[in-house]
C-alpha positions as CSV (number, residue, x, y, z in Angstrom):
1,M,39.4,-175.1,-69.4
2,S,40.1,-174.7,-66.0
3,S,38.2,-176.5,-63.2
4,K,37.4,-175.3,-59.6
5,P,39.2,-176.3,-57.1
6,K,37.8,-178.7,-54.4
7,P,38.6,-179.7,-51.3
8,E,40.8,-182.1,-50.3
9,A,39.5,-185.5,-49.0
10,I,40.3,-187.0,-45.4
11,T,43.5,-189.1,-45.6
12,H,44.2,-192.6,-44.0
13,W,46.7,-191.1,-41.6
14,Q,43.4,-188.5,-40.1
15,K,41.3,-191.5,-39.9
16,E,44.1,-193.5,-38.0
17,Q,45.3,-190.1,-35.8
18,F,41.1,-189.7,-34.8
19,L,40.9,-193.2,-33.1
20,R,44.7,-193.0,-31.8
21,E,44.0,-189.4,-30.1
22,F,40.6,-189.3,-28.5
23,N,38.6,-190.9,-26.3
24,D,35.1,-192.4,-26.3
25,R,33.4,-189.2,-25.1
26,E,35.7,-187.0,-27.6
27,E,35.0,-189.4,-30.0
28,V,31.4,-188.6,-29.6
29,F,31.5,-185.3,-29.4
30,F,33.7,-185.2,-33.0
31,L,31.2,-187.4,-34.8
32,E,28.1,-185.6,-33.4
33,L,30.0,-182.2,-34.4
34,A,31.1,-183.7,-38.0
35,Q,27.5,-184.9,-38.4
36,R,25.7,-181.3,-37.5
37,S,28.3,-179.3,-39.8
38,I,27.2,-181.9,-42.7
39,S,23.9,-181.1,-42.1
40,K,24.4,-177.6,-42.3
41,G,26.1,-178.0,-46.2
42,Y,29.7,-178.5,-45.2
43,P,31.5,-180.7,-47.3
44,V,33.4,-183.8,-46.2
45,C,36.9,-183.2,-46.3
46,R,40.0,-182.3,-44.6
47,D,38.8,-178.9,-43.7
48,L,36.0,-180.7,-41.8
49,Y,38.5,-183.1,-40.3
50,F,40.4,-180.3,-38.8
51,F,37.6,-178.3,-37.8
52,C,36.0,-180.9,-35.8
53,Y,39.7,-182.1,-34.8
54,F,40.4,-178.6,-33.4
55,S,37.2,-178.4,-31.9
56,T,37.3,-181.8,-30.3
57,L,40.4,-180.4,-28.7
58,R,38.9,-177.0,-27.0
59,F,36.2,-179.8,-25.7
60,R,38.8,-181.5,-24.3
61,F,41.0,-178.4,-22.8
62,M,37.8,-177.1,-21.5
63,T,36.8,-180.3,-19.8
64,Q,40.2,-180.4,-18.2
65,I,41.0,-176.9,-17.0
66,G,41.9,-176.3,-13.7
67,H,41.8,-173.8,-11.0
68,D,45.5,-173.2,-10.3
69,A,46.1,-169.7,-11.2
70,R,49.7,-170.9,-12.0
71,F,48.5,-171.9,-15.4
72,S,45.5,-170.0,-16.6
73,Y,48.1,-167.9,-18.6
74,V,49.1,-171.3,-20.4
75,Y,45.2,-171.7,-20.5
76,A,44.0,-168.5,-22.0
77,W,46.9,-168.9,-24.7
78,G,46.3,-172.6,-25.2
79,L,42.5,-171.4,-25.8
80,K,43.3,-168.5,-28.2
81,D,45.3,-170.8,-30.4
82,L,42.6,-173.3,-30.2
83,N,39.9,-170.6,-31.2
84,D,42.0,-169.3,-34.1
85,Q,42.4,-172.6,-35.9
86,I,38.5,-173.1,-35.4
87,S,37.6,-170.3,-37.1
88,F,40.4,-170.6,-39.8
89,Y,38.7,-174.2,-40.9
90,E,35.1,-172.8,-40.4
91,K,35.6,-170.1,-42.6
92,K,37.5,-172.2,-45.2
93,L,34.3,-174.4,-44.6
94,D,31.7,-171.5,-45.3
95,K,33.6,-170.6,-48.6
96,W,33.3,-174.3,-49.8
97,K,29.5,-174.2,-48.9
98,K,29.0,-171.0,-50.8
99,E,30.9,-172.4,-53.4
100,G,28.7,-175.5,-53.9
101,H,31.0,-178.4,-52.9
102,D,29.2,-181.3,-51.5
103,E,31.7,-183.6,-51.9
């Protein structure tokens, strides 16, 4: 009998990373996003963590962007990379949600 794959659990390392990397404002953003995502039916798992993590980095990025044209190329590519990661994890979460995982 084969069992369906399950989403991976959030590890101690991710919990430590969250506490170490984000300031108070970013922690609130992360936690509110996680809460909204869970209420939409996404499972609590590593994919949710990374979805919120990269979304919070994008939040940081957008609040710190200056108007220095010399860095606009770097900002554009950085934002594209973050959006790609967010989209990747959101698709994984949608898959878990459709498969009925709520762990």
